[in-house]
C-alpha positions in Angstrom: 0.0 0.0 0.0 1.4 3.4 -1.0 1.7 6.1 1.7 0.3 9.5 0.7 3.0 12.0 1.8 0.8 15.0 0.8 -1.7 14.3 3.6 -1.7 16.0 7.0 -1.8 14.2 10.2 -4.3 15.1 12.9 -1.6 16.5 15.1 -0.4 18.8 12.3 -4.0 20.1 11.8 -4.4 20.7 15.5 -1.1 22.6 15.6 -2.1 24.6 12.5 -5.5 25.5 14.0 -3.9 26.6 17.3 -1.4 28.9 15.5 -4.2 30.3 13.3 -6.4 30.9 16.5 -3.5 32.7 18.2 -2.8 34.9 15.1 -6.5 35.8 14.7 -6.9 36.5 18.4 -3.8 38.8 18.3 -5.2 40.7 15.3 -8.6 41.1 17.0 -7.0 42.3 20.2 -5.0 44.9 18.1 -8.1 46.0 16.2 -10.1 46.3 19.4 -7.3 48.3 21.1 -7.0 50.6 18.1 -10.7 51.2 17.9 -10.8 52.0 21.7 -7.8 54.4 21.2 -9.4 56.2 18.3 -12.8 56.4 20.0 -11.2 57.9 23.1 -9.1 60.3 21.1 -12.2 61.4 19.2 -14.2 61.8 22.4 -11.3 63.9 23.9 -11.4 66.2 20.9 -15.2 66.6 21.3 -14.9 67.3 25.0 -12.4 70.1 24.3 -14.5 71.5 21.4 -17.5 71.8 23.6 -15.8 74.0 26.1 -14.1 76.1 23.4 -17.4 76.6 21.6 -19.1 78.1 24.6 -16.1 80.2 25.6 -15.5 81.6 22.1 -19.0 82.7 21.5 -19.6 84.0 25.0 -16.4 86.0 25.3 -16.8 87.4 21.8 -20.2 88.9 22.7 -19.2 89.9 26.2 -16.3 92.0 24.9 -18.8 94.1 23.0 -20.6 94.9 26.3 -19.7 97.2 29.2 -19.4 96.5 32.9 -22.5 98.5 33.8 -24.5 96.5 31.2 -23.6 93.2 32.7 -25.4 91.3 35.5 -24.2 88.0 37.1 -26.3 85.7 39.3 -25.8 82.3 40.9 -27.9 79.3 39.9 -30.5 80.2 42.6 -31.1 83.7 41.2 -29.0 85.5 43.8 -27.0 88.5 42.5 -23.3 87.8 42.3 -21.3 88.7 45.4 -17.7 87.6 46.0 -18.4 86.8 49.6 -22.1 85.7 49.9 -22.9 84.4 46.4 -19.6 83.7 44.6 -20.7 81.0 42.3 -22.0 82.8 39.2 -23.8 80.5 36.8 -26.1 83.0 34.9 -25.1 86.2 33.1 -27.2 88.8 31.4 -25.8 91.6 29.3 -26.5 94.0 26.4 -24.4 94.9 23.4 -24.5 97.9 21.0 -26.9 97.4 18.1 -28.2 99.4 15.2 -31.8 99.4 16.4 -33.0 102.3 14.1 -31.2 100.9 11.0 -29.4 104.1 10.2 -26.0 102.4 9.7 -24.6 103.1 13.2 -25.2 102.0 16.8 -26.2 105.5 18.1 -29.5 107.1 18.5 -30.5 110.6 17.4 -29.0 112.0 20.6 -25.6 110.3 20.1 -26.2 107.7 22.8 -25.3 104.0 22.3 -28.3 101.8 21.4 -28.0 99.0 23.9 -29.8 95.7 23.4 -29.3 92.6 21.3 -30.5 91.2 18.0 -34.0 91.0 19.4 -34.4 94.7 20.0 -33.6 97.8 22.0 -33.0 97.1 25.8 -33.1 93.3 25.2 -30.7 91.0 27.0 -28.4 88.2 25.9 -28.3 85.5 28.6 -25.9 82.6 29.1 -26.8 80.1 31.8 -25.8 76.7 33.1 -28.5 74.1 32.8 -26.9 71.9 35.5 -29.6 69.2 35.4 -29.0 68.5 31.6 -25.3 69.4 31.7 -25.5 72.1 29.0 -25.0 75.8 28.5 -27.9 77.7 27.1 -28.1 81.1 25.3 -31.4 83.0 25.5 -32.6 86.3 24.1 -34.8 88.2 26.7 -36.9 91.2 26.1 -36.7 94.4 28.2 -38.7 92.7 30.9 -36.4 89.7 30.9 -39.0 87.4 29.4 -37.3 84.7 27.2 -38.1 85.1 23.5 -35.7 82.4 22.2 -33.4 79.7 23.5 -30.5 77.9 22.0 -28.3 75.0 23.3 -24.7 76.1 22.9 -23.0 72.9 24.1 -23.9 69.7 25.8 -21.7 67.6 28.2 -20.8 70.7 30.3 -20.1 69.8 33.9 -18.9 73.1 35.2 -19.8 76.8 34.4 -18.5 79.5 36.7 -18.4 83.3 36.4 -16.5 85.3 39.0 -15.7 89.0 39.4 -12.2 90.5 39.9 -10.3 93.7 39.7 -6.7 94.2 38.9 -4.5 95.4 41.8 -1.9 97.5 40.1 0.2 97.8 43.3 0.6 94.1 43.8 0.1 93.2 40.2 -2.5 90.5 40.9 -6.2 90.0 40.2 -8.4 90.1 43.4 -12.0 89.1 43.9 -14.5 91.9 43.4 -18.3 92.0 43.4 -18.2 94.9 41.0 -17.1 92.5 38.2 -14.8 94.9 36.4 -13.0 91.8 35.2 -15.0 88.6 34.6 -13.2 85.3 35.0 -15.1 82.5 33.2 -14.3 78.8 33.8 -16.0 76.1 31.7 -15.5 72.4 32.2 -16.7 69.8 29.6 -16.9 66.2 30.6 -17.7 62.8 29.0 -18.2 59.7 31.1 -19.0 57.2 28.4 -17.8 56.1 24.9 -20.0 54.0 22.6 -22.2 53.1 25.5 -19.3 52.0 27.7 -18.9 53.8 31.1 -15.4 55.1 31.5 -13.5 54.4 34.8 -12.1 57.9 34.6 -14.3 60.5 32.8 -12.7 62.7 30.1 -12.6 66.3 31.2 -11.4 69.6 29.8 -11.3 72.9 31.6 -10.9 76.2 30.0 -10.5 79.6 31.7 -10.7 83.1 30.2 -11.1 86.7 31.3 -13.0 89.6 30.0 -12.3 93.2 31.0 -13.5 96.6 30.0 -11.7 99.9 29.9 -14.7 101.8 31.3 
């Protein structure tokens, strides 16, 4: 009887299957690891983008305002005070607008027309919706009744507005209820990726200051 030298023995098949399983398992582990890495990297970028989006829009508008056109409150509606109510989470302000459509932002008497895109004496409001972890922007009429509301960013875990002034003698910023300088701190957070809860949430904190000459 002739022996078929091209055939595989059972032992050789088992060894081949074992090696194949190890290779496939290694490839799957690498793919899963890479997918987790890219998902985390993408989530990290998103977390940072959320904080920057709020800060960029808010600071841009605030710099058009003036200290006596700005009001800061805490989340319970108490007017900001560096000692008694230092946790500002709600800000109202007005900016110059061309309300009479004459090509400038002054009325017939030469006074600045203060308000927002809604109308004269209207307010822009940014506030922290802590329950839903988001920052909202609203337009309020002269009576502070909301006329529109927009979600600026989700996954926001911290939103703090504090008042300061600059001490020229000591060359430092000191807390001040008058809010001549506003320090804004925004924290964005994500605690899950693709439905998986993270052991350590991804966080990104951004701080900026707004000051006015007068």
